[in-house]
TORKOL-668353 format. One record per residue (C-alpha): residue number from 1; chain; y, x, z. Coordinates in steps of 0.001 Angstrom, whole numbers, plus 524288, in hexadecimal, padded with zeros to 5 digits. Each point is the difference from the previous one (the first is absolute). Layout:
# residues N
finu,kelum,Y,X,Z
NUM,A,Y,X,Z;
...
//
This chain:
# residues 115
finu,kelum,Y,X,Z
1,A,55450,75D77,1F297;
2,A,80A3F,80B95,80293;
3,A,7FD5C,80BF3,7F8EF;
4,A,7FBC6,80AA9,80873;
5,A,801C5,80D00,7FD8E;
6,A,7F153,8051E,7FDFC;
7,A,803BD,80E57,7FF5E;
8,A,7FAA0,80BB5,8098E;
9,A,80AFA,80235,8079B;
10,A,80876,80AE8,7F9FC;
11,A,7FEBE,809C5,80A3D;
12,A,7F347,803ED,80586;
13,A,7FCA5,7F63E,80A53;
14,A,7F71D,7F5C5,80212;
15,A,800DA,7F209,7FB06;
16,A,7FE9F,7F582,80A43;
17,A,7F51C,7F684,80130;
18,A,80997,7F51F,7F9F6;
19,A,8032A,80716,7F5BA;
20,A,7F187,804DA,7FD33;
21,A,7FC81,7F155,80266;
22,A,807DC,7FB45,7F673;
23,A,7FCAE,80BFD,7F5E9;
24,A,7F3DF,7FB3D,800A8;
25,A,80378,7F1A5,7FD97;
26,A,80835,803F1,7F1E0;
27,A,7F383,806E3,7FC5C;
28,A,7F775,7F5B4,80404;
29,A,808EA,7F792,7F80A;
30,A,7FFB3,80897,7F510;
31,A,7F11F,7FF00,7FE41;
32,A,7FE83,7F446,80195;
33,A,80AB7,7FC5A,7F497;
34,A,7F59E,80A12,7F6BC;
35,A,7F54D,7F84A,80401;
36,A,8051E,7F4CC,7FD3A;
37,A,8037A,804F0,7F2A9;
38,A,7F3BD,807E3,7FCE6;
39,A,7F7B4,7F400,8039F;
40,A,80A7E,7F6B7,7F717;
41,A,7FEE0,80A51,7F429;
42,A,7EF79,80180,800A1;
43,A,7FFCD,7F071,80041;
44,A,8078B,7FF73,7F468;
45,A,7F77D,80A34,7FA4B;
46,A,7F51D,7F922,8004C;
47,A,806A1,7F3F8,7FD14;
48,A,802AC,80893,7F247;
49,A,7F46D,80510,7FCA8;
50,A,7F934,7F4D1,803E5;
51,A,8098C,7FB2C,7F46A;
52,A,7FC2D,809D9,7F6E2;
53,A,7EFF0,7FE2D,80080;
54,A,802D8,7F13D,7FCD7;
55,A,80909,802BC,7F499;
56,A,7FC38,80DA9,7FA57;
57,A,7F14E,7FFF5,8060F;
58,A,8049A,80D8C,806CA;
59,A,809E0,804C9,80CF3;
60,A,7FE96,80D45,7FB85;
61,A,80D34,804E7,7FB57;
62,A,7FB83,80B9D,7F42B;
63,A,7F7FB,7F4F0,7FA95;
64,A,80A58,7F4D0,8015A;
65,A,809F0,80B10,7F9E7;
66,A,7F731,80181,7F385;
67,A,7FF60,7F187,800CD;
68,A,80ED5,7FD05,80049;
69,A,8009C,80A23,7F1E2;
70,A,7F68C,7F95E,7F996;
71,A,8099B,7F349,80182;
72,A,80978,80662,7FE01;
73,A,7FB71,804F9,7F29A;
74,A,7F9F9,7F3DE,7FE9A;
75,A,80CD5,7F8DD,800EC;
76,A,80704,80BAA,7F5A6;
77,A,7F7A2,7FC68,7F6B3;
78,A,80164,7F00D,80150;
79,A,80F05,8005B,80010;
80,A,7FFF6,80BF8,7F316;
81,A,7F412,7F4ED,7F9B3;
82,A,80AFC,7F4EE,80500;
83,A,80A7D,80786,7F901;
84,A,7F8B6,803AB,7F22D;
85,A,7FD1F,7F08A,801B7;
86,A,80F1D,7FB9A,7FF75;
87,A,80378,80BFA,7F5AA;
88,A,7F5CB,7F710,7F692;
89,A,8049C,7F226,80295;
90,A,80C62,8052E,7FF83;
91,A,7FE8F,80650,7F1E4;
92,A,7F8F0,7F491,7FCF1;
93,A,80BEF,7F781,801B7;
94,A,808BE,80A0C,7FACC;
95,A,7F885,7FCC4,7F35E;
96,A,7FD2B,7F105,7FF58;
97,A,80E87,80366,8025D;
98,A,80334,80900,7F5AE;
99,A,7F555,7F718,7F740;
100,A,8077C,7F132,80346;
101,A,80C20,805EF,7FC8A;
102,A,7FADD,805C5,7F2CF;
103,A,7F94A,7F506,7FBE3;
104,A,80C4A,7F761,80322;
105,A,808A4,80842,7F644;
106,A,80028,7F824,7F430;
107,A,7FAB5,80C0C,7F2E9;
108,A,80B52,80451,7F5CE;
109,A,80C4C,7F9CD,80701;
110,A,7FFA6,8048C,80C6F;
111,A,800A8,7F437,806F3;
112,A,7FA00,7FAE2,80B71;
113,A,7F954,7F150,7FABC;
114,A,80155,7F2CF,805F4;
115,A,7F529,7FA77,80706;
//
């Protein structure tokens, strides 16, 4: 479809009926596009709200933000505990390695025992 000039003429002259019809058709096309986009966005919003109600029990944005904060805090707590547990395991392994190394040295002459 060729691009048409939909702007009023530069002079104070009147537009022809054809120009007015072209302007109307262009505006109508834009209106239909905007309505289609609005309908799609509304449908998607309704789908997302239904998912939120199913998964989190609400579609209220403030309550969802509160739940998100709780989830973030819980994840931070779990991560910190996981790190602490790994640190404890590493320390325990290092202690075992140290005790094993000390037990392998023959007292008095500094040599390692042969087993």
